[in-house]
N, C-alpha and C positions, 0 to 999 in steps of 0.2 A: 354470344360471340362478338368480340370487338371488331370494328371496322376502322381502317385507316387508309389514307390516300396514298396510292402507289405511283400515280402519274397524272399530270394535267397539261392541257394545252388550250390556247384561246380558240374560240369559235368565231369564224368570219361570216357575217351575214350582210348581204347586199340588199338594199331596198330600191326597187325599180318602180317607175311610174311613167306616164306619157308626158308630153311637153306641156299641154294646156291643162294643168292641174294645180290645185292649191299647194301641193308639195313642191312643184317647180317654182311657183311664186315665192314660197317660203325660202327656198334655197337662194333665190336671187336677192331677197331682202337680207338674208343672213350674210351673204358675201359683201353686200354694200355696207352693212353695219359693222362688219369685221375690219374692213380696210379704210373706209372714209373717216370714221370717228377718231382713230388714232392721230391722223393728221390734224384734225380740228382741235383735239385735246392738247396736243403738243404745241399747236399755234397759240391757243388761248392761254396756256400756261407759260408762254414766252420761253419755251425750251427749244423747239425745233429750229426756229429761225434766229436764235441768239448767235451772233457772229463772234462774240468775245466772251471769255470767261476769265476769272482771276484766281490767284492763290497767293498765299503769303510765304515768304522765305527770307531768312537772314542771310545776306550775301557774305561771301568771303572776300574781305578787303584788306589789302596791304599797301602801305605807303611805299612808293618807289624811290624815295630819296632824290627826286628830281625837282628842282626849285628854280623859279625865276622871280626876282624881286626888282621892282622899280619904285623909287621914292622921289617925289617932286620936292625940291629944296627951295623953290621960290614960286611966285605967281607968274614969272616971266618965261617959264619953260625949262629952267635948270633942273637937273635931276642927277641922282646917283643910282647905281644898279649893281646887282650881283646875281650869279646863277651857278648852277652845278655843271654848266656846259663850257668847257675850256675855250672853244672857238668864240663864243659870245664874250667871255671875259677878256680875251685878247683884243677884241674890237672896242671895248669900253674905254680903254686908256685911263685917263685921269678921273673918269667917272666911276671907276670900279672901287667898291668898298667891300672888304672881306669881313663878314659878320661872324659872330659866335652863334652856333646853332645847336639846339638840344631837341631831340625827338624821342618820344616814348609812346608806344601803343599798348592799350590795356584790354584785357578780357575780363570785364567786371563780373559777369555771371558764370564764369568758368565753364563755358560750354564748348570750348575749343575754337571759337570764332572771335576775332578781335572786335571790340565795340567802340573804341575811342582812340583818337590821335591827339596827343599833346605836343604841340609844336611851339617852340620858343626861339626867338631870334633877337640878337642885340646888334644893331647896325651902328658902327662907329662913324662919327661925323666931325667935321672941322668946327672950331668954335663959332664961326660966323654962319654955319649952315643950320637951317631949320627944315622940318618935315611938314609939308602941307597935305600930302596925299600918299597913299600906299596902294600899289598893285602887286599882287602875289599870286603865282601859279604853283600848285602842288599836284603832282601826278600820282595815280593809284593804279594798282592791279585789282580788277573787279571780276568776281566769278559767281555764277549761279549753277546749281546742280539738280534741283528737285525735278523739273520737267526736262527741258533741254539743257545741255551743258553750255553755258555762256561764259566766254573768256574774252575780256577786253581791257584796254588801257583807257583810263579816264582821268579827269582832272577836277580840281576845285579852284575856283577863281575868287580871290578876296580883293575887294576894292573899297577904299574909303577916302574921302577928301574933306577938307575943312578950310575955311577962310582964316582960322586961327592955328598957328603952328602947334604941333603936339609933341609930347614926350613918350607916349605909349598908346598902343592900339590893342584892344582885347576883342577877339572874335569868338563867338560860340554858336555853332550851327550844325546842321545835319547834311551829310552827303547823300542826297536823294537821287534815285534812279529816274531818268527822264525818258519816256517811251513815246515815239511818234507812231510806231506801228507795233502790233502785237508780236511777241516772241514766238517762235515755233515751239510746239509742245513736246518735241522729241528731237534727237540728233545733236550735232555740234554747231554752235553759232559763234564763230570767231573772226568775223570779217573786220572787226574793230580791234583786234589784238595786235595793234601796231602802235609805235610811239606817238604820243600826241605832239611832242616837240622833237624835231629831227636834230638831235644833238651832234650828229656827225657832219652836219652841213657847215661849210665855211662862209655862207652867205648871210648877210644881215636880215634879209627878208624872212628867213626861216625862224627868226626869233622875235619878229615884230608881233606885238600882242594883238593887234587888229587882225592880222592874217591868221594867227593861231586860233583865236576865238571864232572867227568866221568859218574856218574849216571845221572846227570842232562842232559848232552849232548846226552844220549841215548834216550831221550824222542822225540816223534814226534812233540810235540808242546812245545815251551819254549820262553823265552825272552832273548835278548842279548843287552848289552850296545853298541850302535852303534856310531861311530865317537866321541870318548870321548874327544879328543882335550886336552891332559894334559898340564898343565903349572907348571914346577918345579922351585921352588925358592930356592936359596942357601943362606948360611950365617946366620945360626941360632945362637943366643946368648946362652950362657951356661945355663942360668936359664929359658929360654923360652921353652914353649911346642911346639911340632910339630903340625902344623895346616893342616887340610884336609878339603877342601870345595868341595862339589859336587852339581852340578845342573843337575838333570835328568828330561828330558821332557817326557810326555806321548803323542806321536803324533798320528794323524789320521793314521789308518792302512788299507792296501789293503789286504782283506781276500780272500783266495782261497777256493772254495768249488766245489764238483762234480756237473756238470750241468745236467739238465733234458733233456736227449738226444732226447726224443720223442716229446717234445712240438713243436719244430720248424717244424718237419715233419708234425705233425697233423695240424698246422696252414696253411701250404702250401697246404696240401691235401684238407682242407675245401674250400680254394679259387678255386682249380681246380674242385672240385665237383660242386660248384656253377656255374662256367663258362660253363662246359660241359653240365650241366643240361639245361641251357638256349639254348645252341647250339642244343641239341637233340629236344627240344620243337619246335624250329623254323623249323628244318628240317622236322619233322614228321607232324606238324600242316599244313605246307605249301606244303606238298607232294613233297618235293625236291627229295626224293627217294620213289619209288612206294611201298605202303603198303596198307593193308586193315583196315581202321578205323572201330571199332566196338563200338558204343555208348552203355553204360550200363545204367541201371535204377538208381533210386535215391540211393545214398549210405546209407547203414545201419548205423544208429546212435548208438554208443555204450554208 
């Protein structure tokens, strides 16, 4: 006659002993070994007390078509300028020069995120004017999504000067993220989603480069034009405009954020709990240490 299992339930057995026994000492040691080593392991592995972690992300960057250009035309402080802000252009008077501007953004790897800005500008000059230095501000929309959602307005600052007047400046650099504090690892971070340049202001101080850069650099999160690699060309013809070409890349960024300090310790603790639970079961079931096993009845089903 064949037999088969019709029902099963776990058997609960309690092991009792007095206070001053080897079993009690063993239990104290097990508790200590279960909870103290995870802290030490996490500490020695530099996991539990790591304050910051990093991850890589390709930002979503778009040129905002806001520009401010200042070109020094002598070594005595003369200059010409142009911007996309009407209030500033009205204040420039005879120093205003309207350039020809061409902008193109490219997605080279076809991943849906732009990788490069091609910016070209031709600045008309009078026959007796020369260009000795260039200062250029370009504004961008900058977004991150992988951990926290970061939305901000940022800029790239291009600056070059020479003792010899030039006809052309070529700039090739990376728009890099600059962090002074770690980003949150969740939620919305948009405290810098405001215009870097207040184009609605009728006051000249709002367009002063020193004020703009100072306020911008006070931020905990910004962008900076890294490794611009300028190429300065001399020998401009009298009737030719000054040419400025800039290639600005939007590279993959290494983002810093505060790490979850308890996760590593919890993971190690679970491993130790599992190991020492098996050890205790073996010791008491096989009566390695003398205890009094007390079988109980069927467990109550809740």
